[in-house]
C-alpha atoms as an extended CHARMM CRD file, in Angstrom:
* protein
*
       103  EXT
         1         1  UNK       CA            -17.9110000000       55.3390000000       44.1150000000  PROA      1               0.0000000000
         2         2  UNK       CA            -16.3740000000       52.5250000000       42.1010000000  PROA      2               0.0000000000
         3         3  UNK       CA            -13.7690000000       53.2070000000       39.4200000000  PROA      3               0.0000000000
         4         4  UNK       CA            -16.2370000000       52.9010000000       36.5350000000  PROA      4               0.0000000000
         5         5  UNK       CA            -18.6660000000       55.2070000000       38.2940000000  PROA      5               0.0000000000
         6         6  UNK       CA            -15.9450000000       57.8130000000       38.8290000000  PROA      6               0.0000000000
         7         7  UNK       CA            -14.7810000000       57.4270000000       35.2170000000  PROA      7               0.0000000000
         8         8  UNK       CA            -18.3420000000       57.9310000000       33.9770000000  PROA      8               0.0000000000
         9         9  UNK       CA            -18.9270000000       61.0280000000       36.1280000000  PROA      9               0.0000000000
        10        10  UNK       CA            -15.6660000000       62.6000000000       34.9640000000  PROA      10              0.0000000000
        11        11  UNK       CA            -16.3460000000       61.7820000000       31.2990000000  PROA      11              0.0000000000
        12        12  UNK       CA            -19.9310000000       63.0230000000       31.5190000000  PROA      12              0.0000000000
        13        13  UNK       CA            -18.8820000000       66.2890000000       33.1780000000  PROA      13              0.0000000000
        14        14  UNK       CA            -16.4480000000       66.9710000000       30.3270000000  PROA      14              0.0000000000
        15        15  UNK       CA            -18.7710000000       65.7660000000       27.5580000000  PROA      15              0.0000000000
        16        16  UNK       CA            -22.4270000000       66.4470000000       28.4430000000  PROA      16              0.0000000000
        17        17  UNK       CA            -23.2570000000       66.7180000000       24.7300000000  PROA      17              0.0000000000
        18        18  UNK       CA            -22.5050000000       62.9900000000       24.3500000000  PROA      18              0.0000000000
        19        19  UNK       CA            -25.3700000000       62.2400000000       26.7510000000  PROA      19              0.0000000000
        20        20  UNK       CA            -27.5960000000       64.4910000000       24.6430000000  PROA      20              0.0000000000
        21        21  UNK       CA            -26.7150000000       62.4870000000       21.5320000000  PROA      21              0.0000000000
        22        22  UNK       CA            -27.4990000000       59.1950000000       23.2990000000  PROA      22              0.0000000000
        23        23  UNK       CA            -30.9100000000       60.5750000000       24.2270000000  PROA      23              0.0000000000
        24        24  UNK       CA            -31.5330000000       61.9530000000       20.7290000000  PROA      24              0.0000000000
        25        25  UNK       CA            -30.8150000000       58.6430000000       19.0120000000  PROA      25              0.0000000000
        26        26  UNK       CA            -32.6670000000       56.5840000000       21.6180000000  PROA      26              0.0000000000
        27        27  UNK       CA            -35.7320000000       58.7460000000       21.0120000000  PROA      27              0.0000000000
        28        28  UNK       CA            -35.3850000000       58.2910000000       17.2450000000  PROA      28              0.0000000000
        29        29  UNK       CA            -35.3390000000       54.5210000000       17.7130000000  PROA      29              0.0000000000
        30        30  UNK       CA            -38.3480000000       54.6850000000       20.0080000000  PROA      30              0.0000000000
        31        31  UNK       CA            -40.2140000000       56.8940000000       17.5110000000  PROA      31              0.0000000000
        32        32  UNK       CA            -39.5150000000       54.2260000000       14.8780000000  PROA      32              0.0000000000
        33        33  UNK       CA            -41.5860000000       51.8050000000       16.9570000000  PROA      33              0.0000000000
        34        34  UNK       CA            -39.1270000000       50.0340000000       19.2440000000  PROA      34              0.0000000000
        35        35  UNK       CA            -40.1110000000       49.6000000000       22.8870000000  PROA      35              0.0000000000
        36        36  UNK       CA            -36.7210000000       48.1490000000       23.8950000000  PROA      36              0.0000000000
        37        37  UNK       CA            -33.3200000000       48.6790000000       22.3580000000  PROA      37              0.0000000000
        38        38  UNK       CA            -29.6220000000       48.1530000000       22.8540000000  PROA      38              0.0000000000
        39        39  UNK       CA            -27.4900000000       50.8690000000       24.4320000000  PROA      39              0.0000000000
        40        40  UNK       CA            -24.5940000000       49.3860000000       22.4580000000  PROA      40              0.0000000000
        41        41  UNK       CA            -26.3830000000       50.0640000000       19.1600000000  PROA      41              0.0000000000
        42        42  UNK       CA            -27.1890000000       53.6300000000       20.2380000000  PROA      42              0.0000000000
        43        43  UNK       CA            -23.5400000000       54.1130000000       21.2620000000  PROA      43              0.0000000000
        44        44  UNK       CA            -22.3870000000       53.0290000000       17.8260000000  PROA      44              0.0000000000
        45        45  UNK       CA            -24.7850000000       55.5110000000       16.2430000000  PROA      45              0.0000000000
        46        46  UNK       CA            -23.3070000000       58.2490000000       18.4400000000  PROA      46              0.0000000000
        47        47  UNK       CA            -19.8130000000       57.1260000000       17.4190000000  PROA      47              0.0000000000
        48        48  UNK       CA            -20.8290000000       57.2680000000       13.7600000000  PROA      48              0.0000000000
        49        49  UNK       CA            -22.1540000000       60.7770000000       14.2460000000  PROA      49              0.0000000000
        50        50  UNK       CA            -18.9350000000       62.0740000000       15.7780000000  PROA      50              0.0000000000
        51        51  UNK       CA            -16.6350000000       60.1920000000       13.4100000000  PROA      51              0.0000000000
        52        52  UNK       CA            -18.3870000000       60.7980000000       10.0840000000  PROA      52              0.0000000000
        53        53  UNK       CA            -21.1040000000       63.4430000000       10.2890000000  PROA      53              0.0000000000
        54        54  UNK       CA            -19.5000000000       66.1550000000       12.3920000000  PROA      54              0.0000000000
        55        55  UNK       CA            -17.0270000000       68.3030000000       10.5840000000  PROA      55              0.0000000000
        56        56  UNK       CA            -14.1000000000       69.6290000000       12.5780000000  PROA      56              0.0000000000
        57        57  UNK       CA            -11.6040000000       68.2580000000       15.0120000000  PROA      57              0.0000000000
        58        58  UNK       CA            -13.9580000000       66.2590000000       17.2100000000  PROA      58              0.0000000000
        59        59  UNK       CA            -12.2470000000       63.1300000000       18.4650000000  PROA      59              0.0000000000
        60        60  UNK       CA            -14.6190000000       61.4940000000       20.9180000000  PROA      60              0.0000000000
        61        61  UNK       CA            -13.9570000000       58.0270000000       22.1390000000  PROA      61              0.0000000000
        62        62  UNK       CA            -16.7660000000       56.4020000000       24.0550000000  PROA      62              0.0000000000
        63        63  UNK       CA            -15.6070000000       53.4740000000       26.1400000000  PROA      63              0.0000000000
        64        64  UNK       CA            -17.8920000000       50.4510000000       26.2520000000  PROA      64              0.0000000000
        65        65  UNK       CA            -17.3080000000       50.5570000000       30.0140000000  PROA      65              0.0000000000
        66        66  UNK       CA            -19.5320000000       53.6350000000       30.1280000000  PROA      66              0.0000000000
        67        67  UNK       CA            -22.5380000000       52.1600000000       28.3410000000  PROA      67              0.0000000000
        68        68  UNK       CA            -24.1380000000       50.5910000000       31.3990000000  PROA      68              0.0000000000
        69        69  UNK       CA            -23.9290000000       53.9450000000       33.1560000000  PROA      69              0.0000000000
        70        70  UNK       CA            -25.3590000000       55.8250000000       30.1780000000  PROA      70              0.0000000000
        71        71  UNK       CA            -28.3260000000       53.4490000000       29.9500000000  PROA      71              0.0000000000
        72        72  UNK       CA            -29.0890000000       53.8510000000       33.6450000000  PROA      72              0.0000000000
        73        73  UNK       CA            -28.6170000000       57.6210000000       33.6570000000  PROA      73              0.0000000000
        74        74  UNK       CA            -30.9010000000       58.0330000000       30.6490000000  PROA      74              0.0000000000
        75        75  UNK       CA            -33.6390000000       55.8610000000       32.1480000000  PROA      75              0.0000000000
        76        76  UNK       CA            -33.3710000000       57.7460000000       35.4580000000  PROA      76              0.0000000000
        77        77  UNK       CA            -33.6690000000       61.1940000000       33.8770000000  PROA      77              0.0000000000
        78        78  UNK       CA            -35.7300000000       60.8000000000       30.7160000000  PROA      78              0.0000000000
        79        79  UNK       CA            -39.3100000000       59.8740000000       31.5800000000  PROA      79              0.0000000000
        80        80  UNK       CA            -40.1230000000       58.7400000000       28.0460000000  PROA      80              0.0000000000
        81        81  UNK       CA            -37.1700000000       56.3160000000       28.0480000000  PROA      81              0.0000000000
        82        82  UNK       CA            -37.7680000000       54.5640000000       31.3850000000  PROA      82              0.0000000000
        83        83  UNK       CA            -37.3360000000       50.8270000000       30.7810000000  PROA      83              0.0000000000
        84        84  UNK       CA            -36.1400000000       51.3430000000       27.2010000000  PROA      84              0.0000000000
        85        85  UNK       CA            -32.7710000000       49.6310000000       27.6650000000  PROA      85              0.0000000000
        86        86  UNK       CA            -32.1680000000       46.1580000000       28.9920000000  PROA      86              0.0000000000
        87        87  UNK       CA            -29.7400000000       46.3410000000       31.8860000000  PROA      87              0.0000000000
        88        88  UNK       CA            -27.8610000000       43.7070000000       33.7990000000  PROA      88              0.0000000000
        89        89  UNK       CA            -27.1120000000       43.9270000000       37.4680000000  PROA      89              0.0000000000
        90        90  UNK       CA            -23.8860000000       45.8130000000       38.1270000000  PROA      90              0.0000000000
        91        91  UNK       CA            -21.1790000000       43.9260000000       39.9960000000  PROA      91              0.0000000000
        92        92  UNK       CA            -21.5780000000       46.1410000000       43.0590000000  PROA      92              0.0000000000
        93        93  UNK       CA            -25.3500000000       45.5330000000       43.0310000000  PROA      93              0.0000000000
        94        94  UNK       CA            -24.7920000000       41.7910000000       42.8820000000  PROA      94              0.0000000000
        95        95  UNK       CA            -22.2790000000       41.9980000000       45.7410000000  PROA      95              0.0000000000
        96        96  UNK       CA            -24.7250000000       44.0320000000       47.8500000000  PROA      96              0.0000000000
        97        97  UNK       CA            -27.5040000000       41.5060000000       47.2010000000  PROA      97              0.0000000000
        98        98  UNK       CA            -25.1650000000       38.6680000000       48.2300000000  PROA      98              0.0000000000
        99        99  UNK       CA            -24.2500000000       40.5130000000       51.4220000000  PROA      99              0.0000000000
       100       100  UNK       CA            -27.9670000000       40.8360000000       52.3020000000  PROA      100             0.0000000000
       101       101  UNK       CA            -28.4810000000       37.1060000000       51.8200000000  PROA      101             0.0000000000
       102       102  UNK       CA            -25.4910000000       36.2860000000       54.0100000000  PROA      102             0.0000000000
       103       103  UNK       CA            -26.7360000000       38.4030000000       56.9440000000  PROA      103             0.0000000000
């Protein structure tokens, strides 16, 4: 596992409700008629929720480094959101593809 992957898994294990919020807001966007959307925009909606709508001592920081992992995880697990986010090839995927070409 790469560092970002490990960071994501640790963060997700401690904060599974953040994933739930990503899914909730992605579904709201889809219900509004969008077939594709930005994980970054959904992340900022989740940030808004935790910073302004939730009362209490919630202090969630969501690193932009995690967004590519959230988009992939959501599209892997949520049938209605498959293909909803545009994703770029991860560095390790690009390196693996290069290694195949070189062989």
